C-alpha positions as CSV (number, residue, x, y, z in Angstrom):
1,M,20.9,-42.4,27.1
2,A,20.3,-40.7,24.2
3,E,16.9,-38.7,24.0
4,Q,14.4,-40.2,21.6
5,K,13.3,-37.9,19.0
6,K,9.5,-37.2,18.9
7,P,7.4,-38.2,16.2
8,Y,5.9,-35.8,14.1
9,P,2.3,-36.8,13.0
10,K,1.0,-37.8,9.6
11,W,-1.7,-35.0,10.8
12,K,0.5,-32.2,11.6
13,Y,2.6,-32.6,8.7
14,K,-0.3,-31.5,6.0
15,L,-1.6,-29.3,8.1
16,H,1.9,-27.8,8.0
17,E,1.7,-28.0,4.0
18,I,-1.7,-26.5,3.6
19,L,-0.5,-23.6,6.2
20,Y,3.1,-23.4,5.1
21,G,3.1,-24.4,1.1
22,A,1.1,-23.6,-1.6
23,N,2.7,-26.1,-4.3
24,T,-0.8,-28.6,-3.8
25,P,-4.4,-27.7,-4.4
26,A,-5.3,-27.6,-0.5
27,G,-2.8,-25.2,0.2
28,K,-3.5,-22.7,-3.1
29,F,-7.3,-23.0,-1.9
30,F,-6.3,-22.0,1.6
31,D,-4.3,-19.1,0.7
32,I,-6.8,-17.7,-1.5
33,A,-9.7,-18.0,0.9
34,L,-7.4,-15.9,3.4
35,L,-6.7,-13.7,1.0
36,I,-10.1,-13.2,0.6
37,A,-10.5,-12.7,4.5
38,I,-7.8,-10.1,5.1
39,L,-9.3,-8.2,2.0
40,V,-12.8,-8.1,3.5
41,S,-11.1,-7.5,6.9
42,I,-9.5,-4.8,5.8
43,M,-12.7,-3.3,3.9
44,V,-14.7,-3.6,7.1
45,V,-12.0,-1.9,8.7
46,M,-12.0,1.3,6.5
47,L,-16.1,1.5,6.6
48,E,-15.8,1.5,10.6
49,S,-14.7,4.8,10.3
50,V,-17.1,6.3,8.1
51,T,-19.4,7.2,10.8
52,S,-22.7,7.2,8.2
53,I,-22.2,4.1,7.2
54,D,-20.9,2.7,10.7
55,Q,-24.0,4.4,12.1
56,Q,-26.4,2.2,9.5
57,Y,-24.9,-1.2,9.5
58,H,-22.4,-1.1,12.8
59,K,-24.4,-4.8,13.6
60,I,-23.3,-6.0,10.3
61,L,-19.5,-5.0,10.5
62,N,-19.1,-5.9,14.0
63,I,-20.4,-9.7,13.1
64,T,-18.2,-9.9,10.3
65,E,-15.7,-8.5,12.1
66,W,-15.8,-11.3,14.8
67,V,-15.9,-13.8,12.4
68,I,-13.1,-13.2,10.7
69,T,-10.9,-12.6,14.1
70,I,-12.4,-16.0,15.0
71,L,-11.1,-17.4,11.5
72,F,-7.5,-15.2,12.1
73,T,-7.1,-16.9,15.6
74,V,-8.1,-20.4,14.6
75,E,-5.2,-20.0,11.7
76,Y,-2.4,-18.7,14.2
77,I,-3.0,-21.3,16.1
78,A,-2.8,-24.2,13.9
79,R,0.5,-22.4,12.6
80,I,1.6,-22.8,16.1
81,I,0.6,-26.1,16.1
82,S,1.9,-27.3,12.7
83,I,5.6,-26.5,13.3
84,K,8.2,-28.3,15.1
85,K,9.2,-24.9,16.9
86,P,7.1,-22.9,17.6
87,R,9.1,-20.3,18.7
88,V,10.0,-19.7,14.9
89,Y,6.7,-18.8,13.7
90,I,5.6,-16.8,16.5
91,F,8.6,-14.0,16.8
92,S,9.1,-14.1,13.2
93,F,7.6,-11.1,11.4
94,F,4.4,-12.7,10.2
95,G,3.8,-14.2,13.4
96,I,4.3,-10.8,15.5
97,V,2.4,-9.4,12.5
98,D,-0.8,-12.1,12.9
99,L,-0.9,-11.8,16.3
100,L,-0.8,-7.6,16.6
101,S,-3.6,-7.9,13.6
102,T,-5.9,-10.0,16.0
103,I,-5.6,-9.4,19.3
104,P,-7.4,-6.0,19.2
105,K,-10.4,-7.2,18.8
106,Y,-10.5,-9.6,22.2
107,L,-8.6,-6.5,23.9
108,S,-12.2,-4.8,23.2
109,L,-13.6,-7.0,25.6
110,F,-11.6,-5.8,28.1
111,L,-11.7,-2.2,28.1
112,A,-15.2,-1.4,27.4
113,G,-16.8,1.5,29.1
114,S,-16.8,5.4,28.4
115,H,-12.9,6.2,29.9
116,A,-11.6,3.6,27.2
117,L,-13.7,4.5,23.9
118,V,-10.3,6.6,22.9
119,A,-8.2,3.6,23.7
120,L,-10.3,1.7,21.7
121,R,-10.6,3.4,18.7
122,A,-6.9,3.8,18.8
123,L,-6.4,-0.4,19.3
124,R,-9.2,-1.0,16.7
125,L,-6.8,1.0,14.2
126,L,-4.4,-1.9,14.9
127,R,-6.5,-4.3,12.7
128,I,-5.0,-2.4,9.7
129,F,-1.9,-4.6,10.4
130,R,-3.7,-7.3,8.3
131,I,-3.0,-5.6,5.3
132,L,0.8,-6.3,5.9
133,K,-0.3,-10.5,5.9
134,L,-0.3,-9.4,1.8
135,V,3.1,-9.6,1.7
136,R,3.7,-12.9,2.0
137,Y,1.2,-13.7,-1.4
138,L,3.6,-10.9,-3.5
139,G,5.6,-13.3,-5.1
140,A,8.2,-10.9,-6.2
141,S,8.4,-9.3,-3.0
142,D,11.6,-11.3,-1.6
143,K,13.4,-10.4,-5.0
144,L,12.2,-6.9,-4.4
145,S,13.6,-6.6,-1.1
146,K,16.9,-8.5,-1.7
147,A,17.3,-6.3,-4.6
148,L,16.9,-2.9,-1.9
149,I,18.9,-4.3,0.6
150,A,21.9,-5.2,-2.1
151,S,21.9,-1.6,-3.5
152,K,21.4,0.2,-0.4
153,A,25.5,1.3,0.1
154,R,24.7,3.5,-3.4
155,I,21.5,4.5,-2.7
156,F,22.8,6.3,0.8
157,V,25.9,7.5,-1.1
158,F,23.1,8.8,-3.8
159,L,20.6,10.5,-1.0
160,F,23.7,12.1,1.2
161,A,24.8,13.7,-2.1
162,V,21.1,14.9,-2.6
163,V,21.3,16.4,0.5
164,I,24.5,18.1,0.2
165,L,22.5,19.3,-3.2
166,C,19.5,21.1,-1.7
167,S,21.9,22.5,0.9
168,I,24.1,24.3,-1.5
169,L,21.1,25.2,-3.9
170,G,18.6,25.9,-0.6
171,T,22.0,28.8,0.3
172,V,22.3,30.3,-3.3
173,M,18.3,30.7,-3.4
174,Y,18.4,32.3,0.3
175,L,21.0,34.7,-1.5
176,V,19.0,35.6,-4.0
177,E,15.6,36.0,-2.5
178,G,16.4,36.5,0.7
179,N,15.4,40.8,0.8
180,S,12.2,39.7,-1.5
181,D,9.0,38.9,0.1
182,S,9.2,35.4,-1.5
183,G,9.5,33.4,1.4
184,F,13.1,32.3,2.0
185,T,13.4,34.1,5.6
186,S,15.9,31.6,6.7
187,I,18.7,29.1,5.2
188,P,16.4,26.1,6.7
189,R,13.3,27.2,4.7
190,S,15.1,27.5,1.9
191,I,16.9,24.3,1.9
192,Y,13.0,23.0,2.4
193,W,12.3,24.7,-1.0
194,A,14.7,23.1,-2.7
195,I,13.9,19.5,-1.6
196,V,10.6,20.3,-2.4
197,T,11.2,21.7,-6.1
198,L,13.9,19.3,-6.6
199,T,11.8,16.1,-5.9
200,T,8.9,17.7,-8.4
201,V,6.9,17.7,-5.5
202,G,5.9,21.4,-5.3
203,Y,3.8,22.8,-2.9
204,G,3.7,26.3,-3.5
205,D,3.9,27.3,-0.1
206,I,7.1,29.1,-1.2
207,H,8.0,30.6,-4.7
208,P,10.9,32.8,-6.3
209,I,9.4,36.5,-7.3
210,T,13.3,37.7,-9.4
211,P,14.0,36.2,-12.4
212,L,17.3,35.1,-11.4
213,G,15.7,32.9,-8.7
214,Q,13.1,31.7,-11.2
215,L,15.8,30.7,-13.7
216,I,17.9,29.2,-11.0
217,A,14.4,27.5,-10.3
218,S,13.6,26.3,-13.4
219,M,17.1,24.7,-13.5
220,I,16.1,22.6,-10.1
221,M,13.3,21.6,-11.8
222,I,14.7,20.0,-14.6
223,L,17.4,18.6,-12.6
224,G,14.7,16.7,-10.6
225,Y,13.8,14.6,-13.6
226,G,17.3,13.2,-13.6
227,I,17.8,13.0,-10.2
228,I,14.4,10.8,-9.7
229,A,15.4,8.1,-11.9
230,I,18.8,7.3,-10.5
231,P,17.4,5.2,-7.4
232,T,15.5,3.6,-9.5
233,G,17.7,2.6,-12.1
234,I,20.1,1.3,-9.4
235,V,17.4,-0.9,-7.8
236,S,16.1,-2.2,-11.1
237,A,20.1,-3.3,-11.8
238,E,19.8,-5.4,-8.8
239,Y,16.8,-6.9,-9.7
240,V,17.6,-8.0,-13.1
241,K,21.2,-9.3,-11.6
242,G,19.0,-11.3,-9.0
243,I,16.8,-12.7,-12.2
244,T,20.0,-13.6,-14.1
245,V,21.7,-15.6,-11.1
246,E,18.5,-17.6,-10.4
247,T,19.1,-20.7,-12.6
248,V,17.5,-23.6,-10.5
249,N,14.3,-24.0,-10.0
250,T,12.3,-23.1,-6.7
251,N,8.8,-24.0,-4.8
252,T,6.6,-22.8,-2.3
253,R,7.7,-25.5,0.7
254,A,8.2,-25.1,3.9
255,C,10.4,-26.5,6.6
256,T,8.4,-27.9,8.9
257,A,10.9,-27.2,11.6
258,C,12.4,-23.8,10.9
259,N,9.6,-22.7,8.2
260,A,11.9,-21.6,5.6
261,T,11.3,-21.6,2.1
262,N,12.4,-21.0,-1.8
263,H,13.8,-25.1,-1.8
264,I,15.2,-26.3,-5.0
265,D,12.7,-28.9,-6.7
266,D,14.2,-32.4,-6.0
267,A,15.6,-31.4,-2.4
268,K,15.6,-33.7,0.2
269,Y,16.7,-31.6,3.2
270,C,16.1,-28.3,4.3
271,S,19.0,-25.7,3.6
272,E,18.7,-24.2,6.4
273,C,19.0,-26.3,9.3
274,G,19.1,-30.1,7.3
275,N,15.8,-30.9,8.6
276,E,14.4,-33.9,5.9
277,L,11.7,-32.5,3.5
278,N,8.4,-33.9,2.3
279,S,8.4,-36.7,5.1
280,Y,6.7,-37.0,8.6
281,D,7.1,-39.9,11.6
282,E,4.5,-42.2,12.0
283,A,2.9,-41.5,15.4
């Protein structure tokens, strides 16, 4: 006998639409409210790291952190309840980030004591993971990540060429400046200088003092400006290409089964799992 499909009640569908989508007024309001809560929680973590502020406003900061932690806990549980396959969210990137940014406050209840102060300090810093929750609200982040992935082979070849160039330039500078007191005491140290100079960072801890060394350094500095622009151009070309090929309109509807997004406006079924969109079963 075929197994009867469990109904997906209307309240779960509405909850999922609010939590995972932003194409409804309620979904937009929830996203804005959650975004504000994330920013406030990050600000609280930063203020707690300032000793003078923490000593004066520790109680207020602690209460604020508990309120935000409880809100994030409710959100995390609601996201698990509202999706048909909870493991899809639990083991997703954002699911893991949400968990890591919530549990430290609860763990502090069980690790209290003078011997655990160091561990508590480290655990509290895990709350900064909440800043990663902001990624889901950056609309262009998906296109940018796709552009980076598409251009990774060319970027790798470019970086490999830069490493070879720095090795050659560092060896040349060691030959030129090695007998002086300029700090080029070895080839690895000279390569370090070449990398710092080529990337236009310029710490100044090592610098050439001979005329020939200064001439070579000047050429490397000028070369650095051109090299920095190359990976930017590679990624930009892929980004523009991705925008050009995107000819269909997509929205923020999320599938209630696999949580996939970016569906076509008039799509009836999920492009990933085939689940019917914008529908629910009466309980």
